[in-house]
N, C-alpha and C positions, 0 to 999 in steps of 0.2 A: 503494499500500500503506499502511496505517496500522498503528501498534503501540500496544498497550494500555499505558497509563502506570502501571498498577498494577504495583509492583515484584515482587509475588508472582505475577503472571500473565505479562505481556510478550508476549501472542499477537500474531502478524502477521495482519492482516485485509485481505483484498481489498476494494476500493471497492464492487464489485458485491454482495458479501455483506452489507456494512454497510447498503447501500440496501435490498436484499431484506428484511432484518430489520425495518428500519423501516416498510417497506410493509406486511409481514405484520401488525405491531403496530397500524398505522393501520387496516387492512382490518378486524381483529377489532373495532375500536371503531365502524366506520361500516356494517358489513355488514347490520345491522338495519334500516337505511334503504332497502333495496331489497326487491323482491317475491321471493316464494319461487321463482316461475317463472324470474326472472333468476338466482337462485343456482344452480338446477339447470342452467340453460343454460351458465353460466359453469363449473361443475365438469366438464361433459362435454367443452367445447370448448378449455379452456385448462389449461396446467401449473400456473399460479399463480391462484388465485381473484381477485386485484386486477388481472391483465393487462388492459389496455384501460380500466381504471376509475381507477387511480392511477398516478402516475409520480413518480420522486424523483431528486433530485441532491444531492451533498454541497456544503454551504456553510460557508465558513470564518467561525465565530462570533467573538465578542470573546475568549473564554476557552476555547472548545469547538467541536469540529466539529458541525455539525447537518445533519440531512437535511431538505430541503424537499420537502415531499410535495404534488403538485398533484393535485386531484380532476378526472378527465376525464369523469365521468359527465354524463349529460344533466340539464337542469333547473337549479334554483338554485344547486347545488353546483359546477356546471362552472367550472373555472377558479380555484377558491379554493384557497389555499395554507395548509398547516400546517407548523409547524416541529417536528421530533422530535430530541431530542438523539441524536447518534450514539454507540452504545455498544458495549463489547466483547461478543462473541458468547458468550464463555465466563464471564467474571466479572460482566459487566454494568456495569463502571465506565464512566463518560463518557470519550469519546475527547478529550483536551486538545490544545490547540495547541501 
């Protein structure tokens, strides 16, 4: 569990919820890179559109928590990592160490 450091918020966050938010944010940025057929197939088969295409885990950064997103798609992107700041789902403040 993580807690938002914003004194006006203080929301407790499950790790899987923070990761899901980062994967959704990343998916919105990269989904244009796949074909329409793949998008349609994804939306019919899976709960989340990024399932099987992106995975994530929380990493301990120097001053903040980060979500390391790994691209699982085929091709040049496969295996590439992107780091997304872990943030509060309510107030969007970065989750600090």
